[in-house]
Structures are given as C-alpha cells and as structure tokens.
DSSP file (Angstrom, degrees, kcal/mol; ACC not computed):
  #  RESIDUE AA STRUCTURE BP1 BP2  ACC     N-H-->O    O-->H-N    N-H-->O    O-->H-N    TCO  KAPPA ALPHA  PHI   PSI    X-CA   Y-CA   Z-CA
    1    1 A X              0   0    0      0, 0.0     2,-0.2     0, 0.0     0, 0.0   0.000 360.0 360.0 360.0 139.3   21.0   38.7   16.8
    2    2 A X        -     0   0    0      1,-0.1     2,-0.1     4,-0.1     6,-0.0  -0.510 360.0-118.0 -81.9 149.7   17.4   38.9   15.4
    3    3 A X    >   -     0   0    0     -2,-0.2     3,-1.8     1,-0.1    -1,-0.1  -0.386  35.6 -97.6 -81.1 171.2   14.8   36.3   16.3
    4    4 A X  T 3  S+     0   0    0      1,-0.3    -1,-0.1    -2,-0.1    -2,-0.0   0.668 119.3  64.3 -66.2 -17.1   13.3   34.2   13.5
    5    5 A X  T 3  S+     0   0    0      2,-0.1     2,-0.4     0, 0.0    -1,-0.3   0.647  91.1  78.0 -81.0 -13.2   10.2   36.4   13.2
    6    6 A X  S <  S-     0   0    0     -3,-1.8     2,-0.2     1,-0.0    -4,-0.1  -0.765  80.6-128.5 -96.9 140.7   12.3   39.4   12.1
    7    7 A X        -     0   0    0     -2,-0.4     2,-0.2     1,-0.1    22,-0.2  -0.485  22.2-114.5 -83.6 158.5   13.5   39.6    8.5
    8    8 A X        -     0   0    0     20,-0.4    22,-3.3    -2,-0.2     2,-0.4  -0.532  25.9-143.2 -85.1 157.1   17.1   40.3    7.6
    9    9 A X  E     -a   30   0A   0     61,-0.2    64,-2.3    20,-0.2    63,-2.1  -0.939  13.2-162.3-124.1 146.4   18.2   43.5    5.9
   10   10 A X  E     -ab  31  73A   0     20,-2.4    22,-3.0    -2,-0.4    23,-0.9  -0.900  17.7-153.1-126.8 156.6   20.8   44.0    3.2
   11   11 A X  E     -ab  33  74A   0     62,-2.1    64,-3.0    -2,-0.3     2,-0.5  -0.997  25.2-164.1-121.1 121.2   22.9   46.8    1.7
   12   12 A X  E     -ab  34  75A   0     21,-2.5    23,-3.4    -2,-0.4     3,-0.3  -0.931   7.3-170.8-116.7 123.7   23.8   45.9   -1.9
   13   13 A X  E    S+ab  35  76A   0     62,-2.5    64,-2.2    -2,-0.5    23,-0.1  -0.766  73.7  23.2-107.5 159.0   26.5   47.6   -3.9
   14   14 A X  S    S+     0   0    0     21,-0.7    22,-0.2    -2,-0.3    -1,-0.2   0.950  77.4 169.6  51.0  51.6   27.2   47.1   -7.6
   15   15 A X    >   -     0   0    0     20,-2.2     3,-1.8    -3,-0.3     6,-0.2   0.674  12.9-171.1 -71.3 -19.4   23.6   45.9   -7.8
   16   16 A X  T 3   -     0   0    0      1,-0.3    -1,-0.2    19,-0.2    29,-0.2  -0.328  66.0 -32.3  59.1-144.2   23.4   45.8  -11.6
   17   17 A X  T 3  S-     0   0    0     27,-0.1    -1,-0.3    28,-0.1    -2,-0.1   0.294 111.8 -69.9 -90.6   9.7   19.8   45.2  -12.8
   18   18 A X  S X  S+     0   0    0     -3,-1.8     3,-3.5     3,-0.0     4,-0.3  -0.067  70.7 167.2 134.7 -36.5   19.1   43.1   -9.7
   19   19 A X  T 3  S+     0   0    0      1,-0.3     3,-0.4     2,-0.2     4,-0.4   0.071  80.9   5.5  23.1 -99.4   21.1   39.9  -10.2
   20   20 A X  T 3> S+     0   0    0      1,-0.2     4,-2.2     2,-0.1    -1,-0.3   0.598 111.6  88.0 -82.9 -10.6   21.0   38.2   -6.7
   21   21 A X  H <> S+     0   0    0     -3,-3.5     4,-2.5    -6,-0.2    -1,-0.2   0.882  85.0  51.4 -60.4 -43.1   18.6   40.7   -5.1
   22   22 A X  H  > S+     0   0    0     -3,-0.4     4,-2.4    -4,-0.3    -1,-0.2   0.897 110.6  50.2 -62.5 -36.8   15.3   39.0   -6.2
   23   23 A X  H  > S+     0   0    0     -4,-0.4     4,-1.4     2,-0.2    -2,-0.2   0.912 110.8  48.3 -65.2 -42.5   16.6   35.7   -4.8
   24   24 A X  H  <>S+     0   0    0     -4,-2.2     5,-2.6     2,-0.2    -2,-0.2   0.899 110.5  52.7 -62.7 -39.7   17.5   37.4   -1.5
   25   25 A X  H ><5S+     0   0    0     -4,-2.5     3,-1.8     1,-0.2    -2,-0.2   0.919 107.0  51.3 -61.7 -43.8   14.0   39.0   -1.5
   26   26 A X  H 3<5S+     0   0    0     -4,-2.4    -1,-0.2     1,-0.3    -2,-0.2   0.806 105.5  57.2 -62.6 -28.4   12.4   35.5   -2.0
   27   27 A X  T 3<5S-     0   0    0     -4,-1.4    -1,-0.3    -5,-0.2    -2,-0.2   0.447 128.9 -98.6 -82.0   0.1   14.4   34.3    1.0
   28   28 A X  T < 5S+     0   0    0     -3,-1.8   -20,-0.4     1,-0.3     2,-0.4   0.581  74.6 144.3  97.6  11.0   12.9   37.0    3.1
   29   29 A X      < -     0   0    0     -5,-2.6     2,-0.5   -22,-0.2    -1,-0.3  -0.696  39.8-145.6 -86.5 132.8   15.6   39.6    3.0
   30   30 A X  E     -a    9   0A   0    -22,-3.3   -20,-2.4    -2,-0.4     2,-0.6  -0.852  13.8-136.8 -95.4 129.6   14.6   43.3    2.9
   31   31 A X  E     -a   10   0A   0     -2,-0.5    22,-0.4   -22,-0.2   -20,-0.2  -0.775  15.8-171.1 -89.0 118.2   16.9   45.5    0.9
   32   32 A X  E    S-     0   0A   0    -22,-3.0     2,-0.3    -2,-0.6   -21,-0.2   0.889  74.3 -12.6 -71.3 -39.5   17.7   48.8    2.6
   33   33 A X  E     -a   11   0A   0    -23,-0.9   -21,-2.5    19,-0.1     2,-0.5  -0.971  52.7-151.1-161.8 145.0   19.4   50.1   -0.5
   34   34 A X  E     -a   12   0A   0     19,-2.9     2,-0.6    -2,-0.3    21,-0.2  -0.984  19.5-156.4-121.3 117.8   20.7   48.9   -3.9
   35   35 A X  E     +a   13   0A   0    -23,-3.4   -20,-2.2    -2,-0.5   -21,-0.7  -0.844  24.6 155.0-102.4 121.1   23.6   51.0   -5.2
   36   36 A X        -     0   0    0     -2,-0.6    22,-0.4    19,-0.4    23,-0.2  -0.985  29.6-162.2-148.1 132.8   24.3   51.0   -8.9
   37   37 A X        +     0   0    0     -2,-0.3     2,-0.4    21,-0.2    21,-0.2   0.764  65.5  94.3 -87.3 -28.0   26.0   53.5  -11.1
   38   38 A X     >  -     0   0    0      1,-0.2     4,-2.4    20,-0.2     3,-0.2  -0.531  64.9-149.9 -74.0 122.1   24.6   52.4  -14.5
   39   39 A X  H  > S+     0   0    0     -2,-0.4     4,-2.3     1,-0.2    -1,-0.2   0.870  95.5  52.7 -59.8 -40.0   21.5   54.4  -15.5
   40   40 A X  H  > S+     0   0    0      1,-0.2     4,-1.8     2,-0.2    -1,-0.2   0.882 110.7  47.3 -67.2 -36.4   20.0   51.5  -17.6
   41   41 A X  H  > S+     0   0    0      2,-0.2     4,-2.5     1,-0.2    -2,-0.2   0.892 110.7  52.3 -69.8 -39.5   20.4   49.1  -14.6
   42   42 A X  H  X S+     0   0    0     -4,-2.4     4,-2.6     1,-0.2    -2,-0.2   0.913 108.2  51.6 -59.7 -42.3   18.9   51.7  -12.3
   43   43 A X  H  X S+     0   0    0     -4,-2.3     4,-2.2     1,-0.2    -1,-0.2   0.901 109.6  49.3 -62.4 -41.5   15.9   52.0  -14.6
   44   44 A X  H  X S+     0   0    0     -4,-1.8     4,-2.8     2,-0.2     5,-0.3   0.910 110.3  51.0 -64.3 -42.9   15.5   48.2  -14.6
   45   45 A X  H  X S+     0   0    0     -4,-2.5     4,-2.8     1,-0.2     7,-0.2   0.943 112.6  45.7 -58.3 -48.5   15.6   48.1  -10.8
   46   46 A X  H  < S+     0   0    0     -4,-2.6    -1,-0.2     1,-0.2    -2,-0.2   0.869 114.5  48.7 -64.4 -37.5   13.0   50.8  -10.5
   47   47 A X  H  < S+     0   0    0     -4,-2.2     3,-0.4    -5,-0.2    -2,-0.2   0.930 119.1  36.8 -68.5 -46.0   10.7   49.2  -13.2
   48   48 A X  H  < S+     0   0    0     -4,-2.8    -2,-0.2     1,-0.2     2,-0.2   0.834 135.7  17.7 -78.2 -33.5   10.9   45.7  -11.7
   49   49 A X    ><  +     0   0    0     -4,-2.8     3,-2.2    -5,-0.3    -1,-0.2  -0.614  63.1 173.4-139.8  75.9   10.8   46.6   -8.0
   50   50 A X  T 3  S+     0   0    0     -3,-0.4     4,-0.1     1,-0.3    -1,-0.1   0.720  79.2  62.7 -60.2 -20.2    9.6   50.2   -7.5
   51   51 A X  T 3  S+     0   0    0      2,-0.1    -1,-0.3    -5,-0.0     2,-0.2   0.589  83.4  96.6 -82.2  -9.7    9.6   49.8   -3.7
   52   52 A X  S <  S-     0   0    0     -3,-2.2     2,-0.8    -7,-0.2   -20,-0.1  -0.559  79.7-122.0 -78.9 144.8   13.4   49.2   -3.6
   53   53 A X        +     0   0    0    -22,-0.4   -19,-2.9    -2,-0.2     2,-0.4  -0.795  42.6 159.5 -88.3 113.3   15.6   52.1   -2.8
   54   54 A X        -     0   0    0     -2,-0.8   -19,-0.1   -21,-0.2     4,-0.1  -0.831  30.6-144.1-135.2  94.1   18.1   52.7   -5.7
   55   55 A X        -     0   0    0     -2,-0.4   -19,-0.4   -21,-0.2     3,-0.1  -0.187  15.7-125.0 -64.3 150.9   19.5   56.2   -5.6
   56   56 A X  S    S+     0   0    0      1,-0.2     2,-1.3   -21,-0.1    -1,-0.1   0.863 106.9  59.5 -63.0 -37.4   20.2   58.1   -8.8
   57   57 A X        +     0   0    0      1,-0.1    -1,-0.2     2,-0.1    -2,-0.1  -0.724  66.8 163.4 -92.9  88.3   23.8   58.7   -7.8
   58   58 A X        +     0   0    0     -2,-1.3     2,-0.7   -22,-0.4   -44,-0.2  -0.066  16.5 139.6 -99.1  33.1   24.8   55.1   -7.4
   59   59 A X    >>  -     0   0    0    -23,-0.2     3,-1.8     1,-0.2     4,-0.6  -0.682  42.2-155.6 -79.3 114.3   28.6   55.6   -7.4
   60   60 A X  T 34 S+     0   0    0     -2,-0.7     3,-0.5     1,-0.3    -1,-0.2   0.766  92.1  65.8 -63.1 -23.9   30.0   53.2   -4.7
   61   61 A X  T 34 S+     0   0    0      1,-0.2    -1,-0.3    -3,-0.0    -2,-0.1   0.743 110.6  36.3 -68.2 -21.2   33.0   55.5   -4.4
   62   62 A X  T <4 S+     0   0    0     -3,-1.8     2,-0.3     2,-0.0    -1,-0.2   0.394  94.6 110.8-108.9   0.0   30.7   58.2   -3.0
   63   63 A X     <  -     0   0    0     -4,-0.6     2,-0.5    -3,-0.5    -5,-0.0  -0.572  48.0-163.5 -81.1 136.4   28.4   55.8   -1.1
   64   64 A X    >   -     0   0    0     -2,-0.3     3,-0.5     1,-0.1    -2,-0.0  -0.980  13.5-159.7-118.8 130.9   28.4   55.9    2.7
   65   65 A X  G >   +     0   0    0     -2,-0.5     3,-2.4     1,-0.2    -1,-0.1   0.351  64.6 107.9 -86.9   6.4   26.9   53.1    4.7
   66   66 A X  G >  S+     0   0    0      1,-0.3     3,-0.6     2,-0.1    -1,-0.2   0.818  78.8  50.1 -55.8 -33.5   26.5   55.3    7.9
   67   67 A X  G <  S+     0   0    0     -3,-0.5    -1,-0.3     1,-0.2     3,-0.1   0.401 107.6  56.7 -85.3   4.2   22.8   55.4    7.5
   68   68 A X  G X   +     0   0    0     -3,-2.4     3,-1.6     1,-0.1    -1,-0.2  -0.163  59.1 132.1-128.1  38.4   22.5   51.6    7.1
   69   69 A X  T <   +     0   0    0     -3,-0.6    -1,-0.1     1,-0.3    -2,-0.1   0.710  67.8  63.6 -66.5 -20.4   24.2   50.4   10.3
   70   70 A X  T 3  S+     0   0    0     -3,-0.1    -1,-0.3   -60,-0.0   -61,-0.2   0.434  73.9 122.3 -84.4   1.9   21.3   47.9   10.9
   71   71 A X    <   -     0   0    0     -3,-1.6   -61,-0.2     1,-0.1     3,-0.1  -0.430  44.2-166.8 -69.0 136.7   22.0   45.9    7.8
   72   72 A X  S    S+     0   0    0    -63,-2.1     2,-0.5     1,-0.2   -62,-0.2   0.759  73.6  45.1 -90.1 -30.5   22.6   42.2    8.4
   73   73 A X  E     -b   10   0A   0    -64,-2.3   -62,-2.1     2,-0.0     2,-0.7  -0.946  62.3-160.3-124.9 112.6   24.0   41.4    5.0
   74   74 A X  E     -b   11   0A   0     -2,-0.5     2,-0.3   -64,-0.2   -62,-0.2  -0.826  27.8-176.5 -84.3 121.0   26.5   43.4    3.0
   75   75 A X  E     -b   12   0A   0    -64,-3.0   -62,-2.5    -2,-0.7     2,-0.4  -0.885  13.2-175.2-122.2 150.8   26.1   42.2   -0.5
   76   76 A X  E     -b   13   0A   0     -2,-0.3     2,-0.2   -64,-0.2   -62,-0.2  -0.991  22.5-127.0-146.8 137.2   27.9   43.0   -3.7
   77   77 A X        -     0   0    0    -64,-2.2     2,-0.4    -2,-0.4   -61,-0.1  -0.552  31.2-116.6 -78.5 146.3   27.4   42.1   -7.3
   78   78 A X        -     0   0    0     -2,-0.2     2,-0.1   -63,-0.1    -1,-0.1  -0.675  28.3-123.6 -83.4 134.3   30.3   40.6   -9.2
   79   79 A X        -     0   0    0     -2,-0.4     2,-0.8     1,-0.1     3,-0.1  -0.453   5.7-141.8 -73.5 149.1   31.5   42.7  -12.1
   80   80 A X    >>  -     0   0    0      1,-0.2     3,-2.6    -2,-0.1     4,-1.3  -0.768  21.4-164.6-108.2  81.8   31.7   41.1  -15.5
   81   81 A X  T 34 S+     0   0    0     -2,-0.8     8,-0.4     1,-0.3     9,-0.3   0.758  80.1  53.1 -46.4 -43.5   35.0   42.8  -16.5
   82   82 A X  T 34 S+     0   0    0      1,-0.2     9,-3.1     7,-0.1    -1,-0.3   0.773 120.4  34.7 -66.3 -19.2   34.9   42.2  -20.2
   83   83 A X  T <4 S+     0   0    0     -3,-2.6    -1,-0.2     7,-0.2    -2,-0.2   0.526 104.4  84.4-110.1  -8.4   31.4   43.7  -20.4
   84   84 A X  S  <>S-     0   0    0     -4,-1.3     5,-2.8    -3,-0.3     3,-0.4  -0.458  85.5-114.8 -91.9 165.8   31.6   46.4  -17.8
   85   85 A X  T > 5S+     0   0    0      1,-0.2     3,-1.8     3,-0.2    -1,-0.1   0.837 117.4  62.7 -64.9 -31.5   33.0   49.9  -18.2
   86   86 A X  T 3 5S+     0   0    0      1,-0.3    -1,-0.2     2,-0.1    -5,-0.1   0.853 106.2  44.7 -61.1 -33.3   35.7   48.9  -15.7
   87   87 A X  T > 5S-     0   0    0     -3,-0.4     3,-1.3    -6,-0.3    -1,-0.3   0.196 118.9-114.7 -93.9  15.6   36.8   46.4  -18.3
   88   88 A X  T < 5 -     0   0    0     -3,-1.8    -3,-0.2     1,-0.3    -2,-0.1   0.726  51.5 -87.3  57.2  25.4   36.5   49.0  -21.1
   89   89 A X  T > <S+     0   0    0     -5,-2.8     3,-0.5    -8,-0.4    -1,-0.3   0.848  83.7 148.0  46.4  43.8   33.7   46.9  -22.5
   90   90 A X  T <   +     0   0    0     -3,-1.3     3,-0.5    -9,-0.3    -7,-0.2   0.372  43.9  86.2 -88.5   4.8   36.2   44.9  -24.5
   91   91 A X  T >   +     0   0    0     -9,-3.1     3,-1.8     1,-0.2    -1,-0.2   0.241  46.7 114.4 -93.9  15.7   34.2   41.7  -24.4
   92   92 A X  T <  S+     0   0    0     -3,-0.5    -1,-0.2     1,-0.3    -2,-0.1   0.808  82.3  44.3 -55.4 -32.2   32.0   42.2  -27.5
   93   93 A X  T 3  S+     0   0    0     -3,-0.5     2,-0.4     2,-0.1    -1,-0.3   0.498  93.7  97.8 -91.8  -4.2   33.7   39.4  -29.3
   94   94 A X  S <  S-     0   0    0     -3,-1.8     2,-0.6   -12,-0.1    -3,-0.0  -0.713  72.4-134.7 -87.1 131.6   33.6   37.0  -26.3
   95   95 A X        -     0   0    0     -2,-0.4     2,-0.3     1,-0.0    -2,-0.1  -0.748  16.6-138.0 -87.1 123.4   30.7   34.6  -26.3
   96   96 A X        -     0   0    0     -2,-0.6     2,-0.3     0, 0.0    -1,-0.0  -0.581  23.6-172.0 -77.7 141.7   29.0   34.4  -22.9
   97   97 A X        -     0   0    0     -2,-0.3     2,-0.4     0, 0.0     0, 0.0  -0.933  25.4-113.9-130.1 156.7   28.0   30.9  -21.8
   98   98 A X              0   0    0     -2,-0.3     0, 0.0     1,-0.1     0, 0.0  -0.724 360.0 360.0 -86.8 140.0   26.0   29.6  -18.9
   99   99 A X              0   0    0     -2,-0.4    -1,-0.1     0, 0.0     0, 0.0   0.407 360.0 360.0-101.7 360.0   27.9   27.6  -16.4
C-alpha cells in the first residue's frame, strides 16, 4: 500500500474523450495509459491532455496490461451502446438527457 504522499496510478480502457479521467486527475490520480480505439476521441485526449499516454492503436482486444503492473486503479469507461459502434450507432433518433 502506498503512503499518502504518493499518488495513485490508473490504467483506463474505453477512455473515450476523457470522461472520468479529468476528475481522477483532479483527485490526484496519475494515468499510466488511456486506451481508446476511436480516432476522434484519441485526438481530443491528445489535444486536452498532451501529457497523457493514449496510444494510436487503442484496441482493448489487443491491449496488454503487463507493462502497467504498478497501477492502483483499473478504470473503464462505460459504453453508450446506442451511440457506439458496438451498438451500430442506432441511437440517432434517441434523445440524450442528463440524469
């Protein structure tokens, strides 16, 4: 266990354009890597946080965590099935609302 003077580290998959990552960063978490397959989301990550590691090949099916054994927090973004490719982007007619 780390003492309070050391920051926590995360490995984030399905990172999207950042979603929860900025909040974790504000809480003092260092992101070892953010894995995201969508090119537009990767571009947003790089634009907003150039110091974050977000590899160009962000396919979680090909990602290995072997190089990130020191991570304290495994994090994952939740897919939005009607709007994602996994959901065949069929949600165009669905109105998104804030909860």
